[in-house]
C-alpha positions as CSV (number, residue, x, y, z in Angstrom):
1,M,-37.4,4.1,59.8
2,A,-36.1,3.5,56.3
3,N,-35.4,-0.1,55.5
4,F,-31.7,0.0,54.5
5,S,-28.3,-0.4,56.1
6,V,-24.9,1.4,56.0
7,A,-23.8,-1.4,53.7
8,D,-26.6,-0.5,51.3
9,V,-25.5,3.1,51.2
10,K,-21.9,2.0,50.6
11,A,-22.8,-0.4,47.8
12,L,-25.0,2.2,46.0
13,R,-22.3,4.8,46.2
14,E,-19.8,2.4,44.7
15,Q,-22.2,1.5,41.9
16,L,-23.1,5.0,40.9
17,G,-20.3,7.2,42.4
18,T,-22.8,9.5,44.1
19,G,-22.3,11.5,47.2
20,M,-23.0,10.2,50.7
21,V,-25.9,12.7,51.4
22,D,-27.6,12.3,48.0
23,T,-27.3,8.5,48.2
24,K,-28.8,8.3,51.8
25,N,-31.6,10.7,50.9
26,A,-32.5,8.7,47.8
27,L,-32.7,5.5,49.9
28,V,-34.8,7.3,52.5
29,E,-37.2,8.5,49.8
30,A,-37.3,5.0,48.3
31,D,-37.9,3.4,51.7
32,G,-34.8,1.2,51.2
33,D,-35.8,0.0,47.7
34,I,-32.4,0.0,45.8
35,E,-33.8,0.1,42.3
36,K,-36.1,2.9,43.1
37,A,-33.2,4.8,44.8
38,I,-31.2,4.4,41.6
39,E,-34.1,5.8,39.6
40,I,-34.3,8.8,42.0
41,L,-30.6,9.5,41.7
42,R,-30.6,9.2,37.9
43,L,-33.6,11.5,37.6
44,K,-31.9,14.0,39.8
45,G,-28.7,13.7,37.7
46,A,-30.7,14.1,34.5
47,K,-32.1,17.4,35.7
48,G,-28.5,18.4,36.5
49,N,-27.5,17.5,33.0
50,A,-30.1,19.8,31.5
51,K,-28.8,22.6,33.6
52,R,-25.3,21.9,32.5
53,A,-26.2,21.8,28.7
54,D,-24.7,25.3,28.0
55,R,-21.5,24.8,29.8
56,S,-18.2,24.6,27.8
57,T,-16.2,21.3,27.6
58,S,-12.6,22.2,27.0
59,E,-11.0,19.3,28.9
60,G,-11.2,15.5,28.4
61,L,-9.3,12.7,26.7
62,V,-8.7,11.0,23.4
63,A,-8.6,7.3,22.9
64,A,-7.9,5.1,19.8
65,R,-7.8,1.4,18.8
66,A,-7.2,-0.5,15.6
67,T,-8.4,-4.0,14.6
68,D,-8.9,-5.9,11.4
69,G,-8.0,-3.2,9.0
70,K,-10.1,-0.5,10.8
71,A,-9.2,2.1,13.4
72,W,-11.2,4.5,15.5
73,L,-10.2,7.7,17.3
74,I,-12.6,9.4,19.7
75,E,-12.6,12.6,21.8
76,L,-14.6,12.5,25.0
77,A,-14.9,16.0,26.5
78,C,-15.7,17.3,30.0
79,E,-15.6,20.6,31.8
80,T,-12.5,20.4,34.1
81,D,-9.1,18.7,34.3
82,F,-10.2,17.3,37.7
83,V,-12.8,15.1,36.0
84,A,-10.6,14.4,33.0
85,K,-8.1,12.5,35.2
86,N,-10.9,10.8,37.2
87,D,-10.8,7.0,37.0
88,K,-14.5,6.8,36.2
89,F,-14.2,9.3,33.3
90,V,-11.2,7.4,31.9
91,A,-13.1,4.1,32.2
92,L,-16.1,5.7,30.5
93,G,-13.8,6.6,27.6
94,D,-12.6,3.0,27.3
95,G,-16.2,1.7,27.5
96,V,-17.5,4.2,24.9
97,L,-14.7,3.3,22.5
98,E,-15.3,-0.5,23.0
99,A,-19.0,0.0,22.3
100,I,-18.3,2.0,19.1
101,I,-15.9,-0.6,17.8
102,K,-18.3,-3.5,18.6
103,A,-21.1,-1.7,16.7
104,G,-18.9,-0.7,13.8
105,A,-20.0,2.9,14.1
106,T,-18.2,5.2,11.7
107,D,-19.4,8.6,12.6
108,L,-20.6,10.6,15.6
109,E,-24.3,10.0,15.0
110,S,-24.0,6.2,14.7
111,A,-21.5,6.2,17.6
112,L,-24.0,7.8,20.0
113,A,-26.7,5.4,19.0
114,A,-24.4,2.3,19.4
115,P,-25.6,-0.3,21.9
116,A,-23.7,-0.3,25.3
117,A,-25.1,-3.1,27.4
118,T,-28.8,-2.4,27.8
119,K,-28.5,1.3,26.7
120,T,-27.0,3.4,24.0
121,V,-23.6,5.2,24.2
122,A,-25.4,8.5,24.5
123,E,-27.5,7.2,27.5
124,V,-24.4,5.8,29.2
125,I,-22.6,9.1,28.8
126,D,-25.6,11.0,30.2
127,D,-25.8,8.6,33.2
128,Q,-22.1,9.1,34.0
129,A,-22.5,12.9,33.6
130,A,-25.2,12.8,36.2
131,V,-23.0,10.8,38.5
132,I,-19.9,12.8,38.0
133,G,-21.7,16.1,38.1
134,E,-20.2,17.7,34.9
135,K,-21.3,18.0,31.3
136,I,-19.7,15.2,29.3
137,V,-19.8,15.0,25.6
138,L,-18.7,12.6,22.9
139,R,-17.4,15.4,20.7
140,R,-15.8,13.6,17.7
141,V,-15.4,10.2,16.2
142,A,-12.9,9.4,13.4
143,F,-12.9,6.1,11.4
144,V,-9.9,5.1,9.3
145,E,-9.5,2.0,7.1
146,G,-6.1,0.7,6.0
147,E,-3.6,-2.1,5.8
148,N,-1.5,-1.2,8.8
149,F,-1.9,1.4,11.6
150,S,0.3,3.4,13.9
151,I,-1.5,5.0,16.9
152,Y,0.1,7.8,18.9
153,L,-1.5,9.2,22.0
154,H,0.3,12.2,23.6
155,K,-0.1,13.5,27.1
156,T,0.3,17.2,27.5
157,S,0.5,16.7,31.3
158,K,1.6,13.6,33.1
159,D,-1.4,13.9,35.4
160,L,-3.9,13.8,32.6
161,P,-5.0,11.2,30.1
162,P,-3.9,11.6,26.5
163,Q,-4.9,15.0,25.0
164,V,-3.7,14.5,21.5
165,G,-4.5,11.4,19.4
166,V,-3.3,10.4,16.0
167,V,-4.1,7.4,13.8
168,V,-2.0,6.8,10.7
169,A,-2.9,4.2,8.1
170,F,-0.1,3.0,6.0
171,T,1.2,0.3,3.6
172,G,4.7,-1.2,4.1
173,S,6.5,-2.6,7.1
174,D,8.5,0.2,8.7
175,E,6.5,0.7,11.8
176,E,9.1,3.0,13.4
177,T,8.9,5.6,10.5
178,A,5.1,5.3,10.6
179,R,5.1,6.1,14.3
180,S,7.5,9.0,13.7
181,I,5.0,10.4,11.1
182,A,2.2,10.0,13.6
183,Q,4.3,12.0,16.1
184,H,4.9,14.6,13.4
185,I,1.1,14.9,12.8
186,S,0.5,15.4,16.5
187,F,2.8,18.4,16.4
188,A,2.2,19.8,12.9
189,A,-1.6,19.4,12.8
190,P,-2.1,18.8,9.0
191,E,-5.7,18.9,7.8
192,F,-5.4,16.8,4.6
193,L,-3.3,14.0,3.2
194,T,-2.8,15.3,-0.3
195,R,-3.5,18.7,-2.0
196,E,-6.2,17.0,-4.1
197,Q,-8.2,16.6,-0.9
198,V,-8.2,20.3,-0.1
199,P,-11.7,21.6,-0.9
200,A,-11.7,23.8,-4.1
201,E,-13.5,26.6,-2.1
202,A,-10.6,26.7,0.4
203,V,-8.0,26.9,-2.4
204,E,-9.9,29.6,-4.3
205,N,-10.3,31.6,-1.1
206,E,-6.6,31.4,-0.3
207,R,-5.8,32.3,-3.9
208,R,-8.0,35.4,-3.7
209,I,-6.3,36.5,-0.4
210,V,-2.7,36.0,-1.5
211,E,-3.5,37.8,-4.8
212,E,-4.9,40.8,-2.9
213,I,-1.9,40.8,-0.5
214,S,0.5,40.7,-3.5
215,R,-1.3,43.6,-5.2
216,N,-1.3,45.6,-2.0
217,E,2.5,45.0,-1.8
218,G,2.9,46.6,-5.2
219,K,4.0,43.5,-7.0
220,P,4.1,43.8,-10.8
221,E,0.9,42.7,-12.5
222,A,2.7,40.5,-14.9
223,M,4.4,38.6,-12.0
224,L,1.2,38.1,-10.0
225,P,0.3,34.6,-11.3
226,K,3.8,33.2,-10.4
227,I,3.8,35.0,-7.0
228,V,0.3,33.7,-6.2
229,E,1.2,30.1,-7.1
230,G,4.3,30.3,-5.0
231,R,2.3,31.5,-2.0
232,L,-0.3,28.8,-2.6
233,G,2.5,26.3,-2.4
234,A,3.2,27.7,1.1
235,F,-0.4,27.3,2.0
236,Y,-0.4,23.6,0.9
237,K,2.7,23.1,3.0
238,Q,0.8,24.2,6.0
239,V,-2.3,22.0,5.6
240,V,-1.2,19.0,3.5
241,L,0.6,16.2,5.4
242,L,2.7,14.9,2.6
243,E,4.0,18.4,1.6
244,Q,4.8,19.5,5.2
245,D,8.5,19.8,6.2
246,Y,9.2,16.8,8.4
247,A,9.4,17.7,12.0
248,K,12.6,15.7,12.7
249,D,14.4,16.9,9.5
250,N,13.0,19.9,7.8
251,S,15.4,19.4,4.8
252,Q,12.8,17.0,3.4
253,N,9.0,16.7,3.4
254,V,6.9,13.9,4.8
255,A,6.3,12.3,1.4
256,K,10.1,11.8,0.9
257,V,10.6,10.4,4.4
258,A,7.8,7.9,3.8
259,Q,9.1,6.9,0.4
260,A,12.6,6.4,1.7
261,A,11.3,4.1,4.4
262,G,9.3,2.1,1.8
263,I,5.9,3.0,3.2
264,A,2.9,5.0,1.9
265,V,0.6,6.9,4.2
266,T,-3.0,6.2,3.0
267,G,-5.0,8.1,5.7
268,F,-4.9,9.7,9.1
269,A,-6.9,11.3,11.8
270,R,-5.9,13.7,14.5
271,F,-7.8,15.1,17.5
272,K,-6.7,17.5,20.2
273,V,-8.9,17.9,23.2
274,G,-10.8,21.2,23.0
275,A,-9.4,22.2,19.6
């Protein structure tokens, strides 16, 4: 008879979050050796991870934190909303963010390699994926430097962790306006801070498209340059934060709102789970 007790099964389940049958079978196979049982369960979970590799991860959470002139925003993805609201998954998100900050990682590659206790972040995620039974992926990491920060985390459902996360770096002291701009970003989804940051290829591609549209509409050739520039202006208003109409007052753009409040937005990051 295997050398383990009901208390051993309970303790191992609480440690790993594994099912009753799997835990008991692992202890039987390990003849009551806890460490060997853990290895058996993790190996079984790793095989499950490999099988789940091609599954989609459209659920999850965002988490953010700022400290000492630096801020981080992460997206941790999973397969189902059931797992997204699981306490273990939420705790994993907190732990991953903590490890990334401690390591000073600034991109996805360095974040996955960041130490987390005796393992790396990537290994911790794989272990939890094996325990939880779903594919879990650290999809994105954003790093922002600045003088001050406003962090806005939005829940699209009260039952789920935050699904949209925004970090805004700014100078000045009006935290209320900075938070309002962060909320604007969560809704308006700008891609760039200024038009100078928009890649030249993207601008030229948009210019080509609006010029072709204008010609197809029969616009006079002599008027095309002015029409194209006007339509490019509309393109910038879609993708550039400072040129967007302010969500709370579309009579002015974000740049004017910030200026009136005595602040300057110096950077931002925005993630939406699954997008």
